[in-house]
C-alpha positions as CSV (number, residue, x, y, z in Angstrom):
1,M,0.0,0.1,-0.2
2,S,2.6,2.6,1.0
3,R,4.3,1.7,-2.5
4,D,1.1,2.6,-4.1
5,R,0.9,5.8,-2.4
6,D,4.6,6.7,-3.1
7,R,3.6,6.0,-6.7
8,S,0.7,8.2,-6.5
9,R,2.3,11.4,-5.1
10,S,5.1,11.2,-7.7
11,R,2.3,11.2,-10.3
12,S,0.5,14.2,-9.0
13,A,3.9,16.2,-8.3
14,D,4.9,15.5,-12.0
15,R,1.5,16.7,-13.5
16,D,1.9,19.9,-10.8
17,V,5.7,20.2,-12.0
18,L,4.1,19.6,-15.7
19,E,1.3,22.6,-15.3
20,I,3.8,25.1,-14.1
21,C,5.8,24.5,-16.8
22,W,3.3,24.9,-19.3
23,K,1.8,27.8,-17.8
24,P,4.0,30.5,-19.4
25,V,3.9,28.7,-23.0
26,K,0.2,29.0,-23.0
27,E,0.5,32.5,-21.7
28,D,2.7,33.4,-24.9
29,P,3.6,30.5,-27.5
30,T,6.1,33.0,-28.7
31,N,8.1,32.3,-25.2
32,F,10.9,30.6,-27.0
33,D,12.5,30.0,-23.2
34,A,9.2,28.8,-21.5
35,W,9.2,26.3,-24.2
36,T,13.3,24.9,-24.3
37,H,12.0,24.9,-20.0
38,L,8.7,22.7,-20.6
39,L,10.7,20.4,-22.9
40,Q,13.8,20.3,-20.1
41,C,10.8,19.4,-18.0
42,V,9.3,16.4,-19.8
43,E,12.7,15.1,-20.5
44,Q,13.4,14.5,-16.6
45,M,9.9,12.7,-16.3
46,D,10.7,10.4,-19.5
47,E,7.0,9.5,-20.1
48,T,5.6,9.2,-23.3
49,R,2.6,11.3,-23.3
50,P,3.6,14.4,-21.8
51,A,6.5,14.5,-23.7
52,R,4.6,13.9,-27.3
53,E,2.4,16.5,-26.3
54,A,5.4,19.1,-25.7
55,Y,7.2,17.7,-28.7
56,D,4.5,17.9,-30.8
57,E,3.4,21.4,-30.0
58,F,7.1,22.8,-29.7
59,L,7.8,21.3,-33.0
60,K,4.7,22.5,-34.9
61,K,6.1,26.0,-34.2
62,Y,9.6,25.7,-34.3
63,P,10.5,22.9,-36.9
64,Y,13.9,24.0,-37.6
65,C,14.8,23.0,-34.4
66,Y,16.7,19.7,-35.3
67,G,18.2,18.7,-32.2
68,Y,14.8,18.7,-30.6
69,W,13.5,16.1,-33.4
70,R,16.3,13.7,-32.4
71,K,15.6,13.9,-28.5
72,Y,12.0,13.2,-29.4
73,A,12.9,10.0,-31.4
74,E,15.4,9.2,-29.0
75,L,12.7,9.1,-26.5
76,E,10.8,6.9,-28.8
77,R,13.2,4.4,-29.4
78,R,14.7,4.3,-25.6
79,H,10.8,3.1,-24.9
80,K,10.9,0.6,-27.6
81,H,8.1,2.1,-29.8
82,Y,10.0,1.7,-33.0
83,E,7.7,2.4,-35.4
84,R,7.1,5.9,-33.8
85,C,10.4,6.9,-33.6
86,I,10.2,6.3,-37.3
87,D,7.3,8.4,-37.9
88,V,9.1,11.1,-35.6
89,Y,12.4,11.1,-38.0
90,E,10.4,11.3,-41.1
91,R,8.7,14.6,-39.7
92,G,11.9,15.3,-38.9
93,V,13.6,15.0,-42.1
94,T,10.8,16.7,-43.8
95,A,10.5,19.5,-41.7
96,I,14.3,20.2,-41.8
97,S,15.5,18.1,-44.9
98,L,19.0,19.9,-45.2
99,S,20.0,18.9,-41.5
100,I,22.9,16.5,-41.6
101,D,22.2,15.8,-37.9
102,V,18.8,14.5,-38.1
103,W,19.2,12.3,-41.4
104,L,22.6,10.6,-39.5
105,S,20.7,9.7,-36.4
106,Y,17.6,8.2,-38.6
107,L,20.8,6.3,-40.4
108,A,22.2,5.4,-37.4
109,F,18.6,3.9,-35.9
110,L,17.7,2.2,-39.4
111,K,21.0,0.3,-39.2
112,E,20.2,-0.7,-35.7
113,Y,16.6,-1.6,-36.3
114,S,16.8,-3.4,-39.5
115,R,19.8,-5.5,-38.3
116,D,17.9,-8.9,-38.4
117,K,15.2,-7.7,-41.0
118,D,15.2,-8.7,-44.7
119,G,15.6,-6.0,-47.3
120,K,17.6,-4.2,-44.9
121,E,20.3,-3.2,-47.3
122,H,17.8,-2.0,-49.8
123,K,15.7,-0.1,-47.1
124,I,19.4,1.9,-45.7
125,R,20.5,2.3,-49.2
126,H,16.9,4.1,-50.1
127,L,17.5,6.1,-47.1
128,Y,20.9,7.0,-47.8
129,E,19.3,8.3,-51.0
130,R,17.0,10.2,-49.8
131,A,19.7,12.1,-47.5
132,I,21.8,12.7,-50.0
133,S,19.2,14.1,-52.4
134,A,17.8,16.0,-50.4
135,A,21.2,17.5,-48.5
136,G,24.1,16.4,-50.7
137,L,24.7,19.9,-52.0
138,E,24.3,21.1,-48.6
139,F,28.2,22.6,-48.1
140,R,28.6,20.9,-45.0
141,S,27.5,17.6,-46.0
142,D,30.7,16.0,-45.6
143,K,29.8,14.2,-43.0
144,L,26.8,12.7,-44.9
145,W,28.7,11.4,-47.8
146,E,31.2,9.9,-45.9
147,D,29.0,8.1,-43.6
148,Y,27.5,6.7,-47.0
149,I,30.8,5.6,-48.7
150,N,32.0,4.2,-45.5
151,W,28.7,1.7,-45.1
152,E,29.1,0.9,-48.7
153,L,32.7,0.2,-48.4
154,K,31.5,-2.5,-45.2
155,Q,29.0,-3.8,-47.7
156,K,32.1,-4.5,-50.2
157,N,30.2,-2.4,-52.8
158,L,33.0,-0.9,-54.4
159,P,31.4,0.4,-57.8
160,M,28.8,2.0,-55.8
161,V,31.7,4.0,-53.9
162,T,33.1,4.8,-57.0
163,A,29.8,6.2,-58.2
164,L,29.2,8.0,-54.9
165,Y,32.6,9.5,-55.5
166,D,31.8,10.6,-59.0
167,R,28.7,12.5,-57.3
168,L,30.7,14.0,-54.7
169,L,33.6,15.4,-56.3
170,K,31.0,17.6,-58.6
171,A,29.8,18.9,-55.1
172,P,30.7,22.0,-53.7
173,T,31.3,20.7,-50.1
174,Q,33.5,22.2,-47.2
175,L,36.0,19.1,-47.3
176,Y,36.1,19.0,-50.9
177,S,40.0,18.4,-51.2
178,Q,39.9,15.7,-48.4
179,H,37.0,14.0,-50.4
180,F,39.5,13.8,-53.5
181,E,42.7,12.7,-51.3
182,R,40.6,9.7,-50.0
183,F,39.5,8.9,-53.6
184,Q,43.1,8.5,-54.7
185,E,43.6,5.9,-51.9
186,F,40.6,4.4,-52.4
187,V,41.8,3.7,-56.4
188,N,45.4,3.1,-55.3
189,S,44.2,0.1,-52.8
190,N,41.8,-2.0,-55.4
191,A,42.2,-3.4,-58.3
192,P,40.2,-1.5,-61.4
193,D,37.9,-4.6,-62.4
194,K,36.8,-4.2,-58.9
195,I,35.8,-0.6,-58.7
196,L,34.3,0.3,-61.8
197,S,31.2,-0.2,-63.8
198,E,31.5,-2.5,-66.7
199,E,31.1,0.4,-69.1
200,E,33.8,2.4,-67.8
201,Y,36.1,-0.8,-67.1
202,D,35.7,-1.6,-70.9
203,Q,36.7,1.7,-72.0
204,I,39.5,2.1,-70.1
205,Y,40.9,-1.4,-70.7
206,K,41.0,-0.7,-74.4
207,F,42.8,2.4,-74.0
208,V,45.5,0.6,-71.6
209,E,45.9,-2.5,-74.4
210,S,46.3,0.0,-77.2
211,E,49.1,1.8,-75.0
212,L,50.7,-1.3,-74.1
213,K,50.6,-2.5,-77.7
214,D,53.3,-0.9,-78.9
215,K,55.7,-1.7,-76.2
216,N,54.9,-5.4,-76.3
217,V,53.3,-5.3,-72.6
218,E,50.9,-7.7,-71.6
219,I,47.9,-6.5,-69.4
220,Y,47.8,-9.1,-67.0
221,V,50.9,-11.4,-65.9
222,V,50.9,-14.8,-63.9
223,E,52.0,-15.1,-60.6
224,E,53.3,-17.9,-58.7
225,V,51.9,-17.9,-55.2
226,R,53.0,-20.9,-52.8
227,E,51.4,-21.2,-49.8
228,E,53.1,-22.9,-46.8
229,A,51.9,-25.6,-44.5
230,Q,50.4,-24.7,-41.3
231,E,52.4,-26.2,-38.2
232,N,50.0,-28.7,-36.4
233,G,48.7,-27.5,-33.0
234,D,48.5,-30.5,-30.3
235,E,44.7,-30.9,-31.0
236,T,45.2,-31.7,-34.7
237,P,46.2,-35.1,-35.7
238,K,49.7,-35.5,-37.9
239,T,49.9,-36.9,-41.3
240,N,50.9,-40.2,-41.9
241,N,54.2,-41.1,-40.7
242,D,54.6,-37.7,-38.6
243,L,55.9,-36.0,-41.7
244,P,55.2,-32.5,-42.6
245,A,52.6,-31.8,-44.9
246,E,53.9,-30.3,-48.1
247,G,52.9,-26.3,-49.1
248,K,50.7,-25.8,-52.3
249,T,51.5,-23.7,-55.4
250,E,49.0,-21.7,-57.1
251,Y,49.1,-19.6,-60.4
252,R,47.3,-16.2,-60.4
253,K,46.7,-13.9,-62.9
254,K,47.4,-10.3,-61.9
255,Y,48.1,-7.0,-63.7
256,A,51.3,-6.0,-65.0
257,D,52.5,-3.4,-63.0
258,E,52.6,-0.9,-65.8
259,A,49.0,-1.7,-66.7
260,L,47.7,-1.4,-63.3
261,K,49.5,2.3,-63.3
262,L,48.0,3.1,-66.6
263,F,44.7,1.9,-65.1
264,R,45.2,4.1,-62.3
265,V,46.1,7.2,-63.6
266,E,43.5,7.0,-66.3
267,I,41.0,6.7,-63.6
268,L,42.4,9.6,-61.5
269,E,42.9,12.0,-64.6
270,K,38.9,11.9,-65.1
271,R,38.5,12.5,-61.6
272,R,40.9,15.1,-61.3
273,K,38.9,17.1,-64.0
274,L,36.2,17.3,-61.8
275,H,38.2,17.7,-58.9
276,L,39.5,21.3,-60.1
277,Y,36.3,22.2,-61.3
278,N,34.8,21.8,-58.1
279,E,37.8,23.7,-56.6
280,Q,36.9,26.6,-58.7
281,E,33.2,26.5,-57.4
282,V,33.9,26.3,-54.1
283,S,36.4,29.3,-54.1
284,K,33.8,31.1,-55.7
285,R,31.7,30.4,-52.5
286,W,34.1,30.6,-49.9
287,P,33.9,34.4,-49.2
288,F,29.9,33.9,-48.6
289,E,30.4,30.9,-46.6
290,E,33.1,32.3,-44.1
291,G,30.3,35.0,-43.9
292,I,27.9,32.9,-42.1
293,K,28.6,32.5,-38.6
294,R,24.9,31.3,-37.6
295,P,23.5,28.7,-39.9
296,Y,20.8,27.5,-37.3
297,F,18.0,28.3,-36.5
298,H,17.1,30.9,-33.5
299,V,14.4,33.4,-32.1
300,K,17.2,36.1,-31.8
301,P,17.7,38.5,-34.9
302,L,20.3,38.1,-36.9
303,E,23.2,40.8,-37.5
304,R,22.8,43.1,-40.4
305,A,26.2,41.9,-42.1
306,Q,24.5,38.2,-41.7
307,L,21.3,39.3,-43.4
308,K,23.5,41.4,-46.2
309,N,26.0,38.1,-46.9
310,W,22.8,36.1,-47.0
311,R,20.9,38.2,-49.3
312,A,24.7,38.4,-51.4
313,Y,25.0,34.5,-51.4
314,L,21.7,34.4,-53.2
315,D,22.1,36.8,-55.6
316,F,25.4,34.9,-56.6
317,E,23.7,31.5,-56.9
318,I,20.7,32.8,-59.0
319,G,23.1,34.4,-61.2
320,V,25.1,31.5,-61.4
321,G,21.8,29.6,-62.6
322,I,21.9,26.2,-61.2
323,H,18.6,25.5,-59.6
324,E,19.5,22.8,-57.9
325,R,21.9,24.9,-55.7
326,V,19.7,27.9,-55.6
327,I,17.0,25.7,-54.1
328,V,19.7,24.2,-51.5
329,L,20.7,27.9,-50.9
330,F,17.1,29.3,-50.5
331,E,16.6,26.4,-47.9
332,R,19.5,26.8,-46.1
333,C,18.8,30.6,-45.8
334,L,15.7,29.9,-44.6
335,I,16.9,27.9,-41.3
336,A,19.0,30.8,-40.6
337,C,16.6,33.6,-41.5
338,A,13.2,32.2,-40.8
339,M,11.9,35.2,-39.0
340,Y,12.4,37.4,-41.9
341,E,9.5,37.5,-44.5
342,D,11.6,39.2,-47.4
343,M,13.6,36.0,-47.3
344,W,10.2,33.8,-47.8
345,L,9.1,36.3,-50.0
346,R,12.3,36.1,-52.6
347,Y,11.8,32.1,-52.2
348,A,8.1,32.0,-53.3
349,R,8.5,34.6,-56.3
350,Y,11.6,32.7,-57.6
351,L,10.1,29.6,-58.0
352,E,7.0,31.0,-59.0
353,G,9.1,33.1,-62.2
354,R,10.1,29.2,-63.1
355,N,6.5,28.4,-62.8
356,D,7.2,26.0,-60.2
357,V,3.6,27.3,-59.2
358,D,2.8,24.3,-56.6
359,I,6.1,24.5,-55.0
360,A,6.2,28.0,-54.3
361,R,2.3,27.7,-53.1
362,A,4.3,25.2,-50.6
363,V,6.6,27.3,-49.6
364,Y,3.9,30.3,-49.0
365,K,2.2,27.8,-47.0
366,R,5.4,27.2,-44.8
367,A,5.9,31.3,-44.1
368,T,2.0,32.0,-43.2
369,T,1.3,28.9,-41.4
370,V,4.2,28.0,-39.3
371,H,7.1,30.5,-39.1
372,L,5.5,33.7,-40.1
373,P,1.5,33.2,-38.9
374,K,1.1,36.7,-37.2
375,K,2.5,38.6,-40.1
376,P,0.3,40.3,-42.7
377,G,3.1,40.5,-45.4
378,P,3.4,37.0,-46.5
379,H,-0.4,36.5,-45.8
380,L,-1.0,39.5,-48.6
381,A,1.2,38.0,-50.8
382,F,0.1,34.3,-50.7
383,A,-3.6,36.1,-51.3
384,A,-2.2,37.8,-54.7
385,F,-0.2,34.4,-55.5
386,E,-3.7,32.3,-55.2
387,E,-5.2,35.2,-57.0
388,K,-2.8,35.3,-59.9
389,N,-2.1,31.7,-60.3
390,G,-5.4,30.1,-60.4
391,N,-7.3,27.2,-62.6
392,L,-6.2,27.3,-66.2
393,V,-8.8,26.6,-68.9
394,I,-7.7,25.7,-72.5
395,I,-9.8,27.1,-75.5
396,V,-9.5,26.1,-78.8
397,I,-11.6,28.1,-81.7
398,D,-11.4,29.5,-85.2
399,R,-9.0,32.0,-85.6
400,H,-11.6,34.0,-87.9
401,G,-14.6,32.9,-85.6
402,D,-17.0,35.0,-83.7
403,N,-15.4,34.1,-80.1
404,C,-11.5,34.7,-81.1
405,S,-12.0,38.5,-80.3
406,R,-14.1,37.6,-76.9
407,V,-10.9,35.5,-75.7
408,I,-8.5,38.3,-76.4
409,D,-10.4,40.3,-74.9
410,K,-10.1,38.7,-71.8
411,S,-6.1,39.4,-71.7
412,P,-5.5,39.8,-68.2
413,Y,-6.3,36.0,-68.1
414,L,-4.4,35.2,-70.9
415,I,-0.7,33.5,-70.4
416,H,-0.6,31.7,-73.7
417,S,-1.6,31.9,-77.2
418,S,-0.6,29.4,-80.2
419,L,-1.9,28.3,-83.7
420,I,-1.9,24.5,-83.5
421,D,-3.6,24.0,-87.2
422,D,-2.5,26.4,-89.9
423,E,-4.4,24.4,-91.9
424,K,-7.6,24.3,-90.4
425,Q,-6.8,27.7,-88.7
426,L,-7.2,26.7,-85.3
427,L,-5.8,29.0,-82.0
428,C,-5.1,27.4,-78.7
429,F,-5.7,30.1,-76.1
430,V,-4.6,28.9,-72.3
431,L,-6.6,31.3,-69.9
432,S,-5.7,31.5,-66.0
433,F,-8.8,32.1,-64.0
434,G,-7.7,33.5,-60.5
435,K,-8.6,31.4,-57.2
436,F,-10.8,34.5,-55.5
437,D,-12.2,31.9,-53.1
438,E,-9.0,30.8,-51.7
439,A,-7.5,34.4,-51.9
440,K,-10.5,35.4,-49.9
441,S,-10.1,32.4,-47.0
442,L,-6.4,33.0,-46.8
443,L,-7.4,36.7,-45.8
444,T,-10.3,36.0,-43.7
445,D,-8.6,33.4,-41.6
446,F,-5.9,36.0,-41.1
447,D,-8.3,38.7,-39.9
448,R,-9.9,35.7,-37.5
449,K,-6.7,35.5,-35.5
450,N,-5.2,38.8,-36.2
451,P,-7.6,41.7,-36.1
452,G,-7.0,45.1,-36.7
453,Y,-4.8,45.4,-40.1
454,I,-6.2,47.7,-42.4
455,M,-4.2,46.3,-45.4
456,I,-6.3,42.9,-44.6
457,Q,-9.6,44.2,-44.9
458,L,-8.6,46.6,-48.3
459,R,-7.1,43.7,-49.8
460,R,-10.6,41.7,-48.8
461,I,-12.6,44.6,-50.8
462,G,-10.0,44.4,-53.5
463,V,-10.4,40.8,-54.1
464,E,-14.3,41.0,-54.3
465,R,-14.2,43.8,-56.7
466,R,-11.8,42.0,-59.0
467,Q,-13.7,38.7,-58.9
468,A,-16.8,40.8,-59.9
469,T,-15.1,42.4,-62.6
470,H,-13.7,39.3,-63.8
471,D,-17.4,37.5,-63.5
472,A,-19.0,39.9,-65.6
473,R,-16.5,39.6,-68.7
474,I,-17.0,35.8,-68.6
475,R,-21.1,36.3,-68.5
476,S,-20.8,39.1,-71.2
477,T,-21.2,38.3,-74.9
478,D,-20.3,40.7,-77.9
479,D,-24.2,41.6,-78.0
480,Q,-24.7,42.2,-74.5
481,E,-22.1,43.4,-71.8
482,V,-22.7,42.1,-68.4
483,A,-22.2,45.0,-65.6
484,P,-20.3,44.0,-62.6
485,D,-22.1,43.2,-59.2
486,F,-20.6,44.5,-56.6
487,A,-23.3,44.2,-53.7
488,Q,-20.5,42.5,-51.8
489,V,-17.9,45.1,-52.0
490,T,-20.8,47.9,-51.2
491,A,-21.7,45.6,-48.2
492,T,-18.4,45.5,-46.7
493,Y,-17.4,49.0,-46.9
494,E,-20.5,50.1,-45.3
495,K,-20.1,47.3,-42.6
496,H,-16.7,49.0,-41.9
497,I,-18.1,52.9,-42.1
498,R,-20.7,52.1,-39.7
499,D,-19.4,49.5,-37.2
500,P,-19.7,51.6,-33.9
501,R,-16.6,49.5,-33.2
502,T,-14.7,51.3,-36.1
503,P,-12.8,54.3,-34.7
504,T,-13.8,57.4,-36.2
505,K,-10.7,58.4,-38.3
506,M,-10.8,54.9,-39.2
507,A,-14.3,54.9,-40.6
508,S,-13.3,58.1,-42.5
509,F,-10.6,56.7,-44.0
510,Y,-13.0,54.1,-45.4
511,A,-15.3,56.5,-46.4
512,L,-12.3,58.1,-48.7
513,K,-11.6,54.9,-50.2
514,F,-15.2,54.2,-50.7
515,A,-16.2,57.3,-52.4
516,R,-13.1,56.7,-54.6
517,F,-14.5,53.7,-55.7
518,H,-17.9,54.9,-56.4
519,A,-16.5,58.0,-58.6
520,K,-13.5,56.0,-60.4
521,V,-15.3,52.3,-60.9
522,R,-19.1,52.6,-60.9
523,G,-19.1,56.4,-62.7
524,D,-21.3,57.9,-59.7
525,K,-20.0,60.8,-57.9
526,K,-23.2,62.3,-56.6
527,L,-22.9,59.1,-54.8
528,A,-19.4,59.5,-53.8
529,E,-20.6,63.3,-53.1
530,K,-22.9,61.8,-50.6
531,I,-20.4,59.5,-48.7
532,I,-18.0,61.8,-47.9
533,K,-20.8,64.7,-46.6
534,D,-22.1,61.9,-44.5
535,A,-18.4,61.3,-43.1
536,L,-17.8,64.9,-42.6
537,S,-21.0,65.3,-40.5
538,R,-19.0,62.5,-38.1
539,D,-15.3,63.7,-38.5
540,K,-15.7,67.6,-39.0
541,D,-12.1,68.3,-38.6
542,N,-10.8,65.6,-41.4
543,P,-8.9,67.6,-43.7
544,Q,-8.7,64.8,-46.0
545,L,-12.4,64.4,-46.3
546,Y,-12.9,68.3,-47.3
547,L,-9.9,67.6,-50.1
548,Q,-11.8,64.5,-51.5
549,L,-15.1,66.8,-51.5
550,I,-12.7,69.6,-53.7
551,D,-11.5,66.8,-55.6
552,L,-14.8,65.3,-56.8
553,A,-16.2,68.7,-57.5
554,F,-13.0,69.7,-59.7
555,S,-13.3,66.4,-62.0
556,A,-17.2,66.7,-62.4
557,T,-18.6,66.6,-65.8
558,P,-19.7,69.0,-67.1
559,F,-17.1,71.0,-65.4
560,S,-18.7,73.6,-62.9
561,E,-16.3,76.7,-60.9
562,Q,-19.1,77.4,-58.5
563,A,-19.4,73.8,-57.3
564,V,-15.2,74.0,-56.8
565,V,-15.5,76.9,-55.0
566,D,-18.3,76.0,-52.8
567,A,-16.1,72.7,-52.1
568,F,-13.5,75.2,-50.9
569,D,-15.5,77.4,-48.6
570,R,-17.4,74.2,-46.9
571,G,-13.7,73.7,-45.7
572,L,-12.8,77.2,-45.0
573,H,-16.2,77.9,-43.2
574,S,-15.9,74.8,-41.0
575,Q,-15.9,75.8,-37.3
576,E,-13.5,72.3,-36.4
577,L,-11.1,72.4,-39.1
578,P,-8.2,74.2,-37.5
579,D,-6.8,77.4,-39.2
580,Y,-3.6,76.0,-40.2
581,E,-5.4,73.1,-42.2
582,K,-7.4,76.0,-43.8
583,V,-4.3,77.7,-44.9
584,R,-3.6,74.8,-47.0
585,L,-7.1,75.1,-48.6
586,S,-6.9,78.8,-48.7
587,Q,-3.7,78.6,-51.0
588,R,-5.4,75.8,-53.1
589,K,-8.2,77.8,-53.9
590,L,-6.4,81.0,-54.4
591,E,-4.3,78.7,-57.2
592,F,-7.6,77.5,-58.7
593,L,-9.0,81.0,-58.9
594,E,-5.4,82.2,-60.7
595,D,-5.6,79.3,-62.9
596,L,-9.3,78.6,-64.0
597,G,-11.5,81.0,-62.5
598,T,-13.6,83.7,-64.2
599,D,-14.2,86.5,-62.0
600,I,-11.4,88.7,-61.0
601,V,-13.5,90.0,-58.1
602,A,-13.5,86.9,-56.8
603,L,-9.8,86.5,-56.9
604,Q,-9.3,89.8,-55.2
605,E,-11.7,89.1,-52.2
606,H,-10.2,85.9,-51.8
607,F,-6.2,87.1,-52.0
608,E,-7.4,89.2,-49.1
609,Y,-8.8,86.7,-46.9
610,H,-6.1,84.6,-47.7
611,T,-3.7,87.1,-46.4
612,K,-5.2,87.9,-43.1
613,L,-5.5,84.1,-42.4
614,Y,-1.9,83.2,-43.3
615,K,-0.7,86.1,-40.9
616,S,-3.0,85.0,-38.2
617,V,-1.4,81.5,-38.1
618,G,2.0,83.3,-37.4
619,G,3.4,83.7,-41.1
620,G,3.1,80.2,-41.8
621,S,1.5,76.5,-41.3
622,S,2.3,74.4,-38.4
623,G,1.9,71.3,-40.6
């Protein structure tokens, strides 16, 4: 009974400690120190359930913390949950595919886990290949390459070792010179036919044979090898009559010294060219690599010099133009610069520029859902991306048909056209219609979680407006043009303006945008004027509203001098508008009367008014 009570007390104490550790994390999920303290707590408890909950939540938020993927996997391995361990490693190498440490830990576990299982060699090699494919171009990937090569050496798969070196010698890595030295040792320690593919061996064999033919030297020589008889121990019966056994003589074919030398020179010379070219590539990148002081993830800001170095490195690699290396460098950069939205946007736009739309979308998703969920910039960019890169529609029509002009009229959505049948004059059009619903969903979701960003609201309205215009153009025909249905745009503006929770100045801001929409898009300047006047009734000291009213009068058709003067006077006669703001309006009215006015008396009277107003505010405006 006492033991049970002790266990119960211990569990209760653990729960209390766990609750204390979780509290600051729940209060502020961005508190990185609180997270690490929580993880220390669950590590000490060494219980899978609380550890899984903590690791899962932490790594969902900070997937670039590679060390915690290893700790999580090790916890599952220690508790003999091997399938769960594999799952953690798989999640880890997906989240941070360039982490050499996570790959090597995963490989070490798989070797141990697969020791007595069928097909283990195939599984291990497959994982090595995945690792090399994902991280083999990482500048500091040397340990991974060496581990793979050493494993193949243990399997006595020498041609595979050569094939790996052929790939490695083309990869600009930190220890590139050391790899070539080891390859030379490997070549000089093994027979050519044991390390080369059949195809390459045949090629070099023909070359060596041709070189030696004029010298009358054979490629092979026969070597006599005599094996001495082993002495019998006490436990081994001796031969008849206790006579010593005679040694055996064997004849073996081996490479002639000159032939072997030619083989090895030819093998190495071919790779030396790769090595020398790679050396040049490494030297170009070395200054950038030396500038990387913090290649790992941290929530603390990077120094300006570090950011500048990353940007310059990306400029260089993009300029070189080898796509695979550009991708690896972007991924490396994002580990260190995960908190910088310009890096994410640059990566996505680079991919979009190559028409890698699906990969670009995945980058945007990582940025907006994992690393920068509270920053509006990436969400605005993602929404624009979805709106722009929508569903593709292919249309094939007669070049001289009635519908041809209708398709061409939809040029904002036309991304490609070509003549596919010269005889029948058939044209193929590829149009991209935006994913408006996806764009709106992204913005709505961000606004729900992070309210208060006016740019998000304006973008949502803009998407609604463009969708209405798009839908109208699609429904229009040559005989009938369909007007856009802006009901949703109008409703959204009115909601923001009338919402009692909207601050007065913010409501005026929306009113300005709403009035401009009616004046410029719908051509309804009367309604635009009404919206501004309604806003002025609530916000009488807002100079922007008066200026908008003046602009509406100024751009009205037909032009009315009196309407413009009345708009100016509305602001100048306001009791709420400060005098220094009135000076600005007065100056503009004076310029208007001078440039476009027809009444010299009105001009002279206003000049006198303006001079007095100007002097009354101290000879100039305060703003």
